[in-house]
Backbone as ProteinMPNN parsed JSONL, in Angstrom:
{"seq_chain_A": "XXXXXXXXXXXXXXXXXXXXXXXXXXXXXXXXXXXXXXXXXXXXXXXXXXXXXXXXXXXXXXXXXXXXXXXXXXXXXXXXXXXXXXXXXXXXXXXXXXXXXXXXXXXXXXXXXXXXXXXXXXXXXXXXXXXXXXXXXXXXXXXXXXXXXXXXXXXXXXXXXXXXXXXXXXXXXXX", "coords_chain_A": {"N_chain_A": [[38.178, -272.688, -153.899], [37.397, -269.873, -151.955], [38.926, -269.043, -148.746], [36.851, -268.65, -145.98], [36.43, -265.355, -144.01], [38.008, -264.7, -141.07], [37.03, -263.144, -139.422], [34.282, -262.92, -139.404], [30.899, -263.749, -139.079], [28.832, -266.63, -139.931], [26.271, -268.48, -141.545], [26.736, -271.982, -141.504], [27.123, -275.31, -143.402], [23.974, -275.978, -143.869], [21.153, -277.644, -144.472], [18.311, -278.88, -146.006], [15.841, -281.376, -145.515], [13.111, -283.805, -146.63], [10.569, -285.67, -145.595], [9.077, -287.105, -147.102], [8.771, -288.528, -150.12], [6.423, -288.045, -152.077], [3.25, -286.865, -151.71], [-0.314, -287.767, -150.515], [-2.27, -286.464, -150.002], [-2.759, -286.037, -147.009], [-2.715, -284.019, -144.371], [-0.435, -282.246, -144.082], [3.193, -281.524, -144.812], [6.014, -283.108, -143.676], [9.658, -281.385, -142.83], [12.718, -281.418, -142.188], [15.146, -279.132, -141.016], [18.41, -278.288, -140.886], [21.045, -276.714, -139.465], [24.216, -274.529, -138.731], [25.657, -272.144, -136.642], [28.897, -270.305, -137.594], [31.82, -268.813, -137.059], [32.929, -265.453, -136.447], [31.037, -264.783, -134.357], [30.934, -267.183, -132.899], [33.225, -268.211, -132.117], [34.249, -265.827, -130.518], [32.372, -266.128, -128.33], [32.937, -266.848, -125.415], [33.901, -267.983, -121.927], [35.78, -266.557, -120.938], [34.943, -264.218, -122.009], [32.257, -263.867, -121.409], [33.038, -263.487, -118.677], [33.847, -260.699, -118.739], [31.821, -259.243, -120.026], [29.786, -259.838, -118.263], [30.112, -258.229, -116.036], [30.171, -256.074, -116.99], [27.342, -255.518, -117.017], [26.105, -256.867, -118.949], [24.289, -259.373, -119.797], [22.492, -260.666, -121.411], [22.535, -262.498, -124.137], [20.688, -262.645, -127.426], [19.707, -264.409, -129.986], [18.077, -264.032, -132.776], [15.892, -265.784, -135.041], [14.683, -265.834, -138.209], [12.917, -267.99, -140.298], [12.068, -267.892, -143.372], [10.088, -270.01, -145.669], [10.122, -271.075, -148.611], [7.912, -271.572, -151.591], [8.566, -272.474, -154.774], [10.433, -270.087, -155.097], [8.477, -268.193, -153.616], [7.702, -266.349, -150.675], [5.803, -268.329, -148.71], [5.184, -269.004, -146.022], [6.539, -267.71, -142.673], [8.315, -268.358, -139.488], [9.346, -267.811, -136.535], [12.355, -268.223, -134.177], [13.61, -268.233, -131.163], [16.39, -267.895, -129.786], [18.424, -268.05, -126.498], [21.396, -266.831, -124.692], [22.067, -266.863, -121.376], [23.711, -264.787, -118.94], [25.195, -265.863, -115.56], [25.815, -265.648, -112.02], [27.63, -268.239, -110.768], [27.247, -270.975, -108.314], [28.058, -273.202, -108.597], [29.392, -276.513, -107.744], [30.594, -278.064, -109.999], [31.222, -276.388, -111.835], [34.074, -274.563, -112.509], [34.034, -271.854, -112.418], [33.375, -268.216, -112.31], [31.204, -266.922, -113.566], [28.605, -268.093, -115.055], [26.357, -269.766, -117.516], [23.035, -270.037, -118.918], [21.499, -271.674, -121.651], [18.682, -270.421, -123.498], [16.168, -272.323, -125.236], [14.175, -273.205, -127.705], [12.245, -272.316, -125.698], [12.693, -273.81, -123.362], [15.085, -274.325, -120.735], [18.88, -274.569, -120.421], [21.599, -276.343, -118.964], [24.437, -275.932, -119.497], [27.6, -277.82, -119.226], [30.063, -277.495, -120.034], [32.309, -275.259, -121.757], [32.146, -275.902, -124.797], [29.666, -276.931, -125.204], [27.931, -275.62, -124.46], [28.047, -273.406, -126.633], [27.437, -275.142, -128.672], [24.505, -275.804, -128.231], [23.961, -273.368, -128.587], [24.59, -272.348, -130.953], [23.831, -274.518, -132.716], [21.525, -275.379, -134.837], [18.668, -277.439, -135.041], [15.767, -278.24, -136.643], [12.436, -279.489, -136.851], [9.898, -279.223, -139.252], [6.681, -278.384, -140.416], [4.582, -277.986, -143.396], [1.479, -277.051, -144.368], [-0.563, -278.765, -146.601], [-2.55, -276.857, -147.785], [-0.656, -274.819, -148.721], [0.465, -275.678, -150.574], [0.522, -276.718, -153.977], [-1.102, -278.692, -156.188], [0.976, -281.252, -158.008], [4.635, -280.382, -158.915], [6.242, -279.202, -156.104], [8.733, -276.87, -155.138], [10.523, -276.694, -152.577], [12.02, -274.152, -150.456], [14.433, -272.926, -147.837], [14.858, -269.525, -146.468], [17.236, -268.717, -144.545], [17.445, -266.289, -141.495], [19.34, -264.805, -139.404], [19.962, -262.991, -136.648], [21.826, -260.324, -134.38], [22.284, -258.486, -131.501], [24.531, -255.521, -130.389], [26.92, -256.683, -128.257], [29.528, -256.732, -125.4], [31.557, -258.567, -126.539], [30.794, -258.782, -129.165], [29.96, -257.262, -132.439], [26.758, -255.745, -133.55], [24.898, -257.837, -135.697], [23.63, -259.455, -138.656], [23.177, -262.584, -140.492], [22.743, -264.337, -143.343], [21.263, -266.891, -145.468], [20.333, -269.247, -147.934], [18.729, -272.449, -148.034], [19.329, -275.774, -149.323], [16.88, -277.03, -152.526], [13.905, -278.757, -151.89], [12.192, -281.035, -153.825], [8.562, -281.858, -153.805], [6.261, -283.502, -154.797], [2.814, -283.28, -154.701], [-0.142, -285.189, -155.167], [-3.403, -286.238, -156.212]], "CA_chain_A": [[37.3, -272.598, -152.963], [38.012, -269.304, -151.007], [38.94, -269.065, -147.079], [35.969, -267.385, -145.171], [36.95, -264.429, -143.466], [37.677, -265.408, -139.512], [36.287, -262.136, -138.628], [32.782, -262.927, -139.952], [30.109, -264.905, -138.651], [27.979, -267.205, -141.28], [25.675, -269.892, -141.659], [27.205, -273.211, -142.164], [26.068, -276.82, -143.446], [22.195, -275.744, -144.101], [20.434, -278.538, -145.112], [16.93, -279.104, -145.665], [15.224, -282.735, -145.752], [11.898, -283.934, -146.31], [10.582, -286.987, -144.746], [8.499, -288.203, -147.842], [8.809, -287.941, -151.974], [5.083, -287.705, -152.631], [2.017, -286.437, -150.595], [-1.346, -288.375, -151.425], [-3.641, -285.829, -149.31], [-2.734, -286.056, -145.444], [-2.667, -282.54, -143.905], [1.036, -281.661, -144.224], [4.455, -282.171, -145.107], [6.957, -282.703, -142.617], [10.743, -281.591, -143.357], [13.798, -281.107, -141.35], [16.173, -278.229, -141.522], [19.559, -278.256, -140.165], [22.07, -275.286, -139.89], [24.931, -274.129, -137.454], [26.484, -270.537, -136.966], [30.239, -270.46, -137.275], [33.231, -267.737, -137.402], [33.348, -264.523, -134.945], [30.034, -265.014, -133.195], [31.171, -268.605, -132.022], [34.792, -267.684, -131.67], [34.182, -264.957, -129.158], [31.313, -266.626, -127.078], [33.758, -267.896, -124.431], [33.993, -267.98, -120.655], [36.183, -265.167, -120.412], [34.442, -263.07, -122.286], [31.24, -263.684, -120.623], [32.922, -262.555, -117.367], [33.814, -259.315, -118.964], [30.261, -258.92, -120.628], [28.729, -259.695, -116.966], [31.007, -257.118, -115.188], [29.4, -254.706, -117.325], [25.885, -255.937, -117.128], [25.929, -257.318, -120.571], [23.971, -260.263, -119.236], [21.661, -261.622, -122.204], [22.594, -262.468, -125.569], [19.783, -262.819, -127.877], [20.002, -264.63, -131.291], [16.609, -263.948, -133.645], [16.133, -266.622, -136.118], [13.656, -266.061, -139.172], [12.684, -268.858, -141.248], [11.087, -267.954, -144.709], [9.426, -270.967, -145.984], [9.476, -270.751, -149.855], [7.707, -272.679, -152.536], [9.157, -272.145, -156.222], [10.858, -268.759, -154.749], [7.572, -267.345, -153.091], [7.308, -267.187, -149.525], [4.524, -269.318, -148.263], [5.215, -269.077, -144.463], [7.262, -267.324, -141.708], [8.784, -269.034, -138.429], [10.454, -267.098, -135.538], [13.147, -268.778, -133.514], [14.489, -267.299, -130.467], [17.492, -268.372, -128.471], [19.019, -266.824, -125.4], [22.177, -267.027, -123.775], [21.657, -265.97, -120.214], [24.756, -265.012, -118.109], [24.565, -265.765, -114.162], [26.529, -265.91, -110.904], [27.316, -269.452, -110.001], [28.04, -271.33, -107.068], [27.957, -274.707, -108.405], [30.678, -276.949, -107.791], [31.117, -278.745, -111.018], [31.878, -275.682, -113.004], [35.045, -274.048, -111.897], [34.049, -270.345, -113.043], [32.433, -267.386, -111.36], [30.321, -266.448, -114.27], [28.305, -269.057, -116.052], [25.476, -269.438, -118.408], [21.989, -270.519, -119.362], [21.063, -271.368, -122.742], [17.352, -271.04, -123.438], [16.307, -273.087, -126.452], [12.442, -273.758, -127.587], [11.735, -271.915, -124.4], [13.376, -274.934, -122.414], [16.548, -273.799, -120.261], [19.802, -276.124, -120.725], [22.539, -275.458, -118.128], [25.879, -276.723, -120.142], [28.46, -277.713, -118.206], [31.383, -277.424, -120.764], [31.695, -274.5, -123.119], [31.772, -276.124, -126.157], [28.246, -277.436, -125.159], [27.222, -274.052, -124.592], [28.214, -273.091, -128.11], [26.295, -276.235, -129.734], [23.494, -275.31, -127.822], [23.301, -271.834, -128.885], [24.745, -272.162, -132.274], [23.398, -275.733, -133.6], [19.532, -275.586, -135.046], [17.804, -278.694, -135.757], [14.371, -277.483, -136.612], [11.15, -279.936, -137.524], [8.926, -278.043, -139.685], [5.531, -278.811, -141.265], [4.091, -277.263, -144.477], [0.62, -277.339, -144.782], [-1.028, -278.606, -148.028], [-3.133, -275.63, -148.295], [0.108, -273.861, -148.849], [1.299, -276.006, -151.9], [-0.198, -277.056, -155.236], [-0.966, -280.117, -156.903], [2.171, -281.228, -159.036], [5.893, -280.394, -158.196], [6.531, -277.998, -155.446], [10.224, -276.878, -154.997], [10.472, -275.686, -151.178], [13.207, -273.981, -149.852], [14.056, -271.888, -146.62], [15.581, -268.665, -146.249], [17.687, -268.315, -142.755], [18.22, -265.081, -141.199], [19.97, -264.606, -138.035], [20.688, -261.634, -136.342], [21.346, -260.21, -132.896], [22.652, -256.966, -131.157], [25.764, -255.426, -130.151], [27.576, -256.828, -126.94], [30.905, -256.652, -124.971], [32.619, -259.202, -127.224], [30.569, -258.711, -130.671], [29.352, -256.28, -132.929], [25.513, -256.132, -133.913], [24.781, -258.336, -137.062], [22.763, -260.062, -139.256], [23.441, -263.297, -141.217], [21.249, -264.814, -144.166], [21.485, -268.225, -146.233], [19.362, -270.227, -148.506], [19.023, -273.938, -148.224], [18.863, -275.903, -150.883], [15.669, -276.989, -152.588], [13.694, -279.842, -151.848], [11.023, -281.218, -154.56], [7.905, -282.462, -153.158], [5.199, -283.852, -155.388], [1.428, -283.456, -154.405], [-1.139, -285.895, -155.94], [-4.523, -286.138, -155.916]], "C_chain_A": [[37.83, -271.089, -152.124], [37.855, -269.388, -149.43], [37.731, -268.297, -146.761], [36.748, -266.561, -144.014], [36.713, -264.948, -141.907], [36.74, -264.56, -138.712], [34.352, -261.91, -138.616], [32.103, -263.988, -139.25], [29.11, -265.589, -139.673], [27.253, -268.253, -140.998], [26.33, -270.735, -142.387], [26.449, -274.557, -142.405], [24.46, -276.666, -143.151], [21.693, -276.98, -144.933], [18.883, -278.946, -144.615], [16.391, -280.538, -146.06], [13.68, -282.924, -145.454], [11.636, -285.372, -145.916], [9.714, -287.971, -145.956], [8.573, -287.692, -149.286], [7.497, -287.371, -152.16], [4.089, -287.42, -151.361], [0.805, -287.024, -151.155], [-2.543, -287.752, -150.654], [-3.566, -285.717, -147.898], [-2.468, -284.214, -145.395], [-1.496, -281.788, -144.102], [2.179, -282.423, -144.571], [5.26, -282.107, -144.184], [8.261, -282.474, -143.517], [11.533, -281.186, -141.942], [14.806, -279.864, -141.702], [17.321, -278.114, -140.254], [20.604, -277.199, -140.567], [23.496, -275.341, -138.476], [25.57, -272.654, -137.885], [28.026, -270.883, -136.711], [30.946, -269.006, -137.189], [33.169, -266.669, -136.389], [32.547, -264.929, -134.163], [30.482, -266.166, -132.198], [32.26, -268.435, -131.521], [34.802, -267.006, -130.609], [33.294, -265.421, -128.203], [32.191, -267.359, -126.111], [33.671, -267.652, -123.372], [34.612, -266.827, -120.331], [35.788, -264.04, -120.847], [32.836, -262.68, -121.841], [31.49, -263.049, -119.28], [33.135, -261.378, -117.69], [32.742, -258.857, -119.313], [29.344, -258.982, -119.105], [29.487, -258.635, -116.002], [30.347, -255.886, -115.757], [27.773, -254.718, -117.459], [25.31, -256.008, -118.293], [25.452, -258.866, -120.532], [23.264, -261.364, -120.368], [22.099, -261.533, -123.725], [21.695, -263.225, -126.529], [19.816, -263.322, -129.253], [18.488, -264.955, -131.731], [16.945, -264.896, -134.832], [15.094, -266.445, -136.924], [13.816, -266.72, -140.298], [11.551, -268.336, -142.367], [11.153, -269.167, -145.654], [9.399, -270.827, -147.6], [9.085, -272.281, -150.868], [7.896, -271.861, -153.953], [9.603, -270.504, -155.899], [9.828, -268.075, -154.017], [7.571, -267.519, -151.65], [6.129, -267.471, -149.194], [4.267, -269.066, -146.536], [6.476, -268.698, -143.777], [7.474, -268.145, -140.423], [9.829, -268.197, -137.694], [11.404, -267.971, -134.803], [13.773, -267.834, -132.608], [15.244, -267.798, -129.519], [18.22, -267.525, -127.808], [19.963, -267.718, -124.645], [21.971, -265.83, -122.453], [22.748, -265.823, -118.949], [24.35, -264.879, -116.383], [26.143, -266.023, -113.105], [26.492, -267.017, -110.431], [28.24, -269.926, -109.136], [27.934, -272.861, -107.168], [29.522, -275.259, -108.371], [31.323, -277.759, -108.786], [31.391, -277.665, -112.008], [33.062, -274.669, -112.043], [35.197, -272.129, -112.242], [33.037, -269.516, -112.017], [31.078, -267.223, -112.194], [29.98, -267.704, -115.206], [27.192, -269.13, -117.004], [24.471, -270.673, -118.598], [21.522, -270.54, -120.754], [19.739, -271.579, -122.824], [17.057, -271.346, -125.026], [14.856, -273.578, -126.839], [12.157, -273.31, -126.011], [12.169, -272.898, -123.295], [14.995, -274.261, -121.844], [17.404, -275.015, -120.327], [20.798, -275.233, -119.813], [24.004, -276.589, -118.644], [26.877, -276.581, -118.863], [30.063, -277.653, -118.747], [30.951, -275.826, -121.798], [31.537, -274.545, -124.284], [30.2, -276.58, -125.988], [27.528, -276.397, -125.035], [27.313, -273.65, -125.946], [27.433, -274.044, -129.036], [25.018, -275.914, -129.284], [22.879, -274.727, -128.472], [23.488, -271.808, -130.437], [24.298, -273.478, -133.363], [22.095, -275.614, -133.722], [19.511, -277.121, -135.964], [16.381, -278.303, -135.6], [13.473, -278.33, -137.476], [10.239, -279.028, -137.851], [7.91, -278.87, -140.252], [4.805, -277.72, -142.009], [2.544, -277.856, -144.807], [0.138, -277.624, -146.043], [-1.601, -277.425, -148.596], [-1.94, -274.662, -148.952], [0.988, -274.234, -150.288], [0.213, -276.26, -152.812], [0.036, -278.034, -155.717], [0.2, -280.14, -157.875], [3.374, -281.028, -158.279], [5.716, -279.121, -157.441], [7.904, -277.999, -155.044], [10.349, -275.654, -153.6], [12.036, -275.898, -150.794], [13.392, -272.941, -148.422], [15.207, -271.081, -146.854], [15.991, -268.451, -144.691], [18.168, -267.053, -142.586], [18.389, -264.966, -140.055], [20.348, -263.413, -137.658], [20.606, -261.773, -134.776], [22.393, -259.052, -132.638], [23.946, -256.812, -130.779], [26.321, -255.832, -128.583], [28.658, -256.77, -126.644], [31.919, -257.328, -126.079], [31.81, -259.219, -128.517], [29.707, -257.83, -131.077], [28.052, -256.971, -133.025], [25.412, -256.379, -135.139], [23.729, -258.951, -137.592], [23.451, -261.009, -140.35], [22.432, -263.825, -142.185], [21.705, -265.997, -145.348], [20.267, -268.891, -146.558], [19.961, -271.326, -148.49], [18.763, -274.376, -149.461], [17.554, -276.514, -151.175], [15.186, -278.272, -152.336], [12.345, -280.001, -152.732], [9.977, -282.328, -154.158], [6.745, -282.493, -153.979], [3.687, -283.672, -154.753], [0.679, -283.691, -155.582], [-2.384, -285.814, -155.586], [-5.186, -285.651, -154.737]], "O_chain_A": [[38.906, -271.296, -151.563], [36.8, -269.75, -148.909], [37.613, -267.215, -147.337], [37.553, -267.085, -143.244], [35.667, -265.45, -141.497], [35.983, -264.872, -137.792], [33.563, -261.133, -138.08], [32.677, -265.009, -138.872], [28.51, -264.734, -140.325], [27.658, -269.006, -140.113], [26.587, -270.571, -143.579], [25.425, -274.892, -141.809], [23.886, -277.255, -142.235], [21.986, -277.08, -146.125], [18.407, -279.202, -143.508], [16.637, -280.783, -147.241], [13.069, -282.466, -144.49], [12.558, -286.187, -145.945], [9.636, -289.197, -145.879], [8.435, -286.497, -149.544], [7.441, -286.167, -152.411], [4.297, -287.795, -150.207], [0.717, -286.863, -152.372], [-3.635, -288.318, -150.609], [-4.572, -285.153, -147.468], [-2.111, -283.456, -146.296], [-1.635, -280.582, -144.303], [2.231, -283.651, -144.638], [5.376, -280.991, -143.679], [8.334, -283.003, -144.626], [11.026, -280.757, -140.905], [15.186, -279.798, -142.871], [17.121, -277.915, -139.056], [20.932, -276.9, -141.715], [23.543, -276.123, -137.527], [25.861, -272.197, -138.99], [28.376, -271.615, -135.785], [30.171, -268.058, -137.321], [33.41, -267.098, -135.261], [32.982, -265.491, -133.157], [30.41, -266.095, -130.971], [32.317, -268.51, -130.294], [35.363, -267.498, -129.631], [33.532, -265.017, -127.065], [32.082, -268.584, -126.086], [33.098, -266.563, -123.412], [34.106, -266.067, -119.505], [36.093, -262.963, -120.336], [32.319, -261.565, -121.901], [30.679, -262.319, -118.711], [32.587, -260.617, -116.892], [32.565, -257.743, -118.821], [28.371, -258.255, -118.903], [28.85, -258.48, -114.961], [30.042, -254.885, -115.109], [27.155, -253.829, -118.045], [24.294, -255.427, -118.673], [26.138, -259.659, -121.178], [23.404, -262.584, -120.29], [21.969, -260.499, -124.381], [21.845, -264.446, -126.538], [20.026, -262.342, -129.968], [17.804, -265.854, -131.242], [17.993, -264.85, -135.475], [14.138, -266.999, -136.382], [14.572, -266.365, -141.203], [10.338, -268.405, -142.169], [12.145, -269.346, -146.36], [8.325, -270.315, -147.918], [9.582, -273.406, -150.922], [7.404, -270.749, -154.143], [8.996, -269.67, -156.572], [10.32, -267.023, -153.608], [7.458, -268.667, -151.22], [5.288, -266.622, -149.487], [3.151, -268.978, -146.023], [7.508, -269.247, -144.163], [6.461, -268.827, -140.267], [10.947, -267.938, -138.139], [10.827, -269.046, -134.967], [14.365, -266.827, -132.998], [14.768, -268.134, -128.435], [18.648, -266.461, -128.255], [19.728, -268.812, -124.133], [21.81, -264.61, -122.455], [22.69, -266.639, -118.029], [23.508, -264.101, -115.935], [27.227, -266.472, -113.479], [25.562, -267.256, -109.66], [29.435, -269.654, -109.014], [27.776, -273.633, -106.222], [30.53, -274.695, -108.796], [32.466, -278.17, -108.59], [31.821, -278.049, -113.095], [32.746, -274.154, -110.97], [36.205, -271.422, -112.268], [32.215, -269.966, -111.219], [29.986, -267.36, -111.641], [30.802, -268.246, -115.945], [27.135, -267.986, -117.454], [24.767, -271.865, -118.511], [21.111, -269.461, -121.18], [19.301, -272.646, -122.393], [17.616, -270.717, -125.924], [14.413, -274.47, -126.116], [11.836, -274.189, -125.212], [11.839, -272.537, -122.165], [15.847, -273.806, -122.606], [16.984, -276.172, -120.307], [20.902, -274.006, -119.791], [24.359, -277.677, -118.191], [26.974, -275.754, -117.956], [31.051, -277.747, -118.019], [29.896, -275.443, -122.303], [30.991, -273.673, -124.96], [29.572, -276.459, -127.039], [26.422, -276.33, -125.571], [26.179, -273.579, -126.418], [26.869, -273.651, -130.058], [24.266, -275.697, -130.235], [21.775, -274.959, -128.965], [22.621, -271.295, -131.144], [24.421, -273.403, -134.585], [21.419, -275.738, -132.7], [20.04, -277.606, -136.964], [15.89, -278.069, -134.496], [13.521, -278.142, -138.691], [9.778, -278.181, -137.086], [8.194, -280.022, -140.581], [4.441, -276.688, -141.444], [2.386, -278.926, -145.395], [0.362, -276.71, -146.836], [-1.262, -276.986, -149.695], [-2.314, -273.754, -149.695], [1.799, -273.539, -150.9], [-0.949, -276.042, -152.47], [1.184, -278.467, -155.812], [0.425, -279.129, -158.54], [3.38, -281.385, -157.101], [5.177, -278.127, -157.928], [8.356, -279.053, -154.598], [10.301, -274.424, -153.568], [12.835, -276.833, -150.76], [12.44, -272.251, -148.057], [16.281, -271.506, -147.278], [15.211, -268.091, -143.809], [19.093, -266.602, -143.261], [17.331, -265.03, -139.429], [21.103, -262.765, -138.382], [19.973, -262.552, -134.064], [23.234, -258.741, -133.482], [24.647, -257.824, -130.77], [25.982, -255.028, -127.715], [29.329, -256.723, -127.675], [32.932, -256.737, -126.454], [32.428, -260.004, -129.236], [28.755, -257.501, -130.37], [27.877, -258.166, -132.79], [25.714, -255.484, -135.928], [22.741, -258.987, -136.857], [24.239, -260.466, -141.124], [21.25, -263.762, -141.846], [22.644, -265.694, -146.085], [19.343, -269.106, -145.774], [21.148, -271.533, -148.744], [18.225, -273.8, -150.407], [16.867, -276.638, -150.162], [16.037, -279.137, -152.542], [11.416, -279.233, -152.482], [10.307, -283.514, -154.137], [6.087, -281.453, -153.94], [3.734, -284.517, -153.86], [0.63, -283.014, -156.609], [-2.573, -285.252, -154.507], [-6.415, -285.653, -154.675]]}, "name": "protein", "num_of_chains": 1, "seq": "XXXXXXXXXXXXXXXXXXXXXXXXXXXXXXXXXXXXXXXXXXXXXXXXXXXXXXXXXXXXXXXXXXXXXXXXXXXXXXXXXXXXXXXXXXXXXXXXXXXXXXXXXXXXXXXXXXXXXXXXXXXXXXXXXXXXXXXXXXXXXXXXXXXXXXXXXXXXXXXXXXXXXXXXXXXXXXX"}
């Protein structure tokens, strides 16, 4: 297996799981998608770089994630997820730095106390999804998800876009 280039960002540990083997006619199929972003963007997202970026008015990192849900290779639904890291001047006595971060995930703000916790909040994804039965056909459906993550240029990272396809889950629709 070839070693990935440390200078590249990539989607890692992408796993799609279904909650049931067969559907007998409820309204939707429940799935969960897990993945994380590794490599350059994660490694360069450090408190020291936050300081430099903040001093140059580079205060928000926005990760845009597009999920293309596919059945038998054809996109049946797309969802967009947005995560933001907002840099700010802190006076919190628990934080020993001048500049710190808020991570906005699923429209909820989180205030990590450690750099590693901030990285986990921003770059680790666990998303529960539902696919309406109207988008599936009777018999076997092969569901996969293409994940596309993009971000703009910042003081500590170049603009980039990364894509990876999940495993395929087979869902059988009966009666």
